[in-house]
C-alpha positions in Angstrom: -22.2 155.0 124.1 -25.2 155.5 126.4 -25.6 151.8 126.8 -22.0 151.3 127.8 -22.3 154.1 130.4 -25.5 152.6 131.9 -23.8 149.2 132.0 -20.7 150.6 133.7 -22.9 152.4 136.3 -24.9 149.3 137.0 -21.7 147.3 137.6 -20.3 150.0 139.9 -23.6 150.1 141.9 -23.5 146.3 142.3 -19.9 146.3 143.3 -20.5 149.1 145.8 -23.5 147.3 147.2 -21.7 144.0 147.8 -18.7 145.7 149.3 -20.8 147.5 151.9 -22.6 144.5 153.2 -21.5 142.8 156.4 -21.2 139.1 156.7 -24.2 138.2 158.8 -23.6 134.4 158.7 -23.2 132.4 161.9 -19.5 132.7 163.1 -18.7 128.9 163.3 -16.1 128.0 165.8 -16.1 131.2 167.9 -16.1 130.3 171.6 -18.6 133.0 172.6 -21.3 131.3 170.4 -20.6 127.7 171.5 -23.3 127.8 174.2 -25.7 130.3 172.6 -29.3 129.1 171.9 -32.5 130.8 170.8 -36.2 130.4 171.6 -39.2 132.0 169.8 -42.9 131.6 169.4 -43.9 128.9 166.9 -47.1 127.7 165.2 -45.9 124.1 164.7 -43.6 122.5 162.1 -44.1 125.5 159.8 -42.8 128.2 162.1 -44.6 131.5 161.6 -42.2 134.1 162.9 -44.5 136.8 164.2 -45.7 138.5 167.3 -49.3 137.8 166.5 -52.1 138.3 169.0 -54.0 135.4 170.4 -57.7 136.1 171.2 -59.6 133.9 173.7 -63.0 134.0 175.5 -62.8 134.5 179.2 -65.1 131.5 179.7 -62.6 129.1 178.0 -61.9 126.2 180.4 -59.1 124.6 178.4 -55.6 125.9 179.1 -54.3 128.4 176.5 -51.2 126.9 174.9 -48.6 129.2 173.4 -46.1 127.1 171.6 -42.4 127.9 171.6 -39.5 126.4 169.7 -36.0 126.0 171.1 -33.1 126.1 168.6 -29.9 124.2 169.3 -27.6 122.0 167.2 -25.9 120.4 170.2 -26.6 118.0 173.0 -25.0 119.1 176.2 -24.5 117.8 179.7 -26.6 120.6 181.2 -30.2 121.9 180.6 -30.7 125.3 178.9 -33.3 127.5 180.6 -35.3 130.0 178.6 -37.2 132.8 180.3 -40.3 134.8 179.7 -42.1 137.6 181.5 -45.5 139.5 181.5 -45.6 143.0 180.2 -48.5 145.4 180.1 -49.9 146.7 176.8 -50.8 150.3 176.5 -54.3 150.0 177.9 -56.9 147.5 179.3 -54.3 145.4 181.1 -55.3 141.8 182.0 -54.5 141.2 185.7 -52.5 138.2 186.9 -54.5 136.3 189.5 -57.8 138.0 188.5 -58.1 137.4 184.7 -55.5 134.6 184.3 -52.8 132.6 185.9 -49.5 131.2 184.4 -49.6 127.5 185.0 -47.8 124.3 184.1 -49.2 121.6 181.8 -51.3 120.2 184.7 -52.9 123.5 185.6 -50.8 124.2 188.7 -50.0 127.9 189.2 -46.3 128.8 188.6 -44.7 131.5 190.6 -42.1 133.7 188.8 -38.6 134.2 190.2 -37.7 138.0 190.0 -40.6 138.5 187.6 -39.4 135.7 185.2 -41.0 132.4 184.4 -38.8 129.6 182.9 -38.8 126.7 180.6 -36.1 124.1 180.7 -34.8 122.2 177.7 -33.0 119.0 178.9 -29.5 118.6 177.5 -30.1 121.7 175.3 -31.9 119.5 172.7 -33.9 121.4 170.2 -37.6 121.1 170.3 -41.0 122.5 171.1 -42.7 123.3 174.4 -45.6 125.4 175.6 -46.3 128.3 177.8 -49.7 127.6 179.6 -52.2 130.2 180.7 -55.3 129.4 182.7 -58.2 131.8 182.3 -60.2 132.7 185.4 -63.5 133.9 183.9 -63.2 137.3 185.5 -66.4 139.3 186.0 -64.6 142.5 185.0 -66.3 143.8 181.8 -64.5 144.5 178.6 -61.6 143.1 176.6 -58.3 142.9 178.5 -54.8 142.0 177.3 -51.3 141.0 178.5 -48.1 140.6 176.6 -46.1 137.4 177.2 -42.5 138.3 176.2 -39.6 135.9 175.8 -36.5 137.5 177.3 -32.8 136.8 177.0 -31.4 134.5 179.7 -27.7 134.9 180.1 -25.8 132.8 182.6 -22.1 131.9 183.0 -22.7 128.6 181.3 -25.1 129.5 178.4 -27.3 132.2 176.8 -30.8 131.7 175.5 -31.6 134.6 173.2 -34.7 135.8 171.4 -35.5 136.9 167.9 -36.4 140.4 166.6 -39.8 138.8 165.8 -41.6 135.9 167.5 -40.6 137.0 171.0 -44.0 138.4 172.1 -47.5 137.0 172.2 -50.3 139.4 173.2 -53.1 137.5 174.9 -56.4 139.2 174.4 -59.1 138.0 176.8 -62.7 138.9 175.7 
């Protein structure tokens, strides 16, 4: 009798568990998601979804490359634009223009628009790109950091969203 009771309770718990779950699958065909894309930090073909810290030496002369991946299953007649911004960690903040610059692949300084930097993905094709940082070998002593956060870009034509992970890289300059 005890076995039957335990079996019945197990079945009830499973049934209750399944009935309380929401369907988190992609809602195919809904117009509000037709032009919704995602961008997140990547570590290559084997994407590591994390907000891991990147540590570099202030004397590094090569550009720091922070790889991002753009997710889309469509080719469109417009370019999707993803955005990112700089945010301060709790302490020892690296200073833009003193400790580092945000640059393009050629090392040319990029100016933000309303505090946002952007990356374009032609025709919304999925793929990889990089955020580039040039270190300035600052003479200020100590380790300093800056967060480089991918932020949602919502326009009337499209939205490029972020993930709950892989939206932030903390750059630690030693």
